[in-house]
Structure formats: structure tokens, C-alpha cells
C-alpha positions, 0 to 999 in steps of 0.5 A: 526655807525663807518661802516655806518657813520650814525648820527642824525635821520638816526642813530635813525631810524636804531636803531628803525629798528634793535630793531624791527627786534630783537623783531621779532626774539624773537617773532618767537622763542617764537612761535616756542617754543609754537608749540613744546608744551611749554606753559610757553613761552610768545610771545612778540607781543606788544614789537614793532610796527612791531610785533604788526602789524604782530601778526595776520599773525604770530600767526594765521593760515595764511602763512607768507612770509619773504623777506630779503635783503642780501648783498654779500659783505665781508664788510657786512658779519656779518650783513647778 
């Protein structure tokens, strides 16, 4: 909040987006662990709307393309 100055609805939306991206990362890590033969790992598809929507693409036999928006400014190096 201090870097962006976000408050209210914008702050709430930012929090939701970050939570969904965090769950996406957990999901991809779990799928990678499963592909290496680990059967004890649970894939958290239902932990966010994003992973629920992407579950057929992430866990199926399809090819998934991920596009990232990266800022080259030094002020946002930790976020990128």
C-alpha cells in the first residue's frame, strides 16, 4: 500500500489478484511435484477462482501459455 497508494476497492482487488497468483504458484509447484512421481501432494485447484478456471489447462494434456507483465524499473524490481 505504501508504494502504490492504493486504498479501498483498488486495494481489495489487488489483494485478491495477489492471492490468486500465489495459489497459481502453489498449484504449478504441486503439479511439478506430481510429475516427478510424488503422489502425496494435493493440487489446490479449488483454492482460488483463477486456478478453478485454469484447472483443465493446468492438469490436462493441453499446452498452456503464460504471459507476464514485467516492469524494468528499479522501483518495481522486487515485484517483477
